[in-house]
N, C-alpha and C positions, 0 to 999 in steps of 0.2 A: 352823094355822101350823106350818111345819117349820123346825127349826133345821138348819144344816149340821154335818157331823162334822168337827172340826178334824184328826182322824186321816187325813183325806184329803189334807192339805196335802203331806206328804212324797211321797205317791204322784204328785200333780199336778206337784210340782217335780221329781221324778225323771224323769217323761216329758219335761218341758220342758228338763231339764238334757241329756238325750240328743239332742233335736231342735232346741233353741234357741228355736223359736217354733212354735206350732201354732194352727190355727183352732179355735174352740170345738167344732165338729163333729168335727174330727180327733181332738182330745183326748178327746171323749166315746167315739168309736169305739175308742180304744186302752184304755179302762178295762174292767175286768171288769163284767159286768152288775150285780152288786150295788153296785159303786162308781159306776156311772152314775146309779143312783137317788139317790145322796148328793151328786152334783155339782150345786151350786146357784150362782146368780149372786151370792148373798151371800158365798159362799166366795171366789170370784174377786175381788169388790170388796174384801173385807178383806185378801186377799193383796196387792192393788194398794195399798191404803191403808198397809199395813205396808212397802211398798217391795220386796216379794219378786218381784212380777211387774209387767209393764205390760200394759194392755189397750187396744187401739186397734181402732176399726172400720174395716175395709178392705172397700170394696164394701158388701155387706150383712151381713157376719159379723165378730164380734169375733176378733181375733188376739191370743193371749196369748204374751208373751215372758218368759223368766226374766231377772231382773236379777242383777248381781254380788252383791248382798245376799241374793238368793234362793239363789244357788249356795253362798254361805258358810253360810247357815242350813241348807241340806241337808247340807253336809259336816259341820257340827257335830253335827247330829242323827244322822248315820250313823257318827260317831266317826272321821272322816277328818281328817288333819292340816291 
């Protein structure tokens, strides 16, 4: 059983902050190869549970969107005002 790395949260939120929303496959393609291995459904589910992102299935693929709470979390983590 694998656990996800919470250190991937700021990376995922940074991509979403730039693009607004991404399909799971587009997000995966934007990550470095070593980060792709760490991207797990549990991570996205926990981020959605925490209100940082929303995940909706459109067609046959999940679409992940950053929320305002996710933007605030990322700004606080990066030390932005």
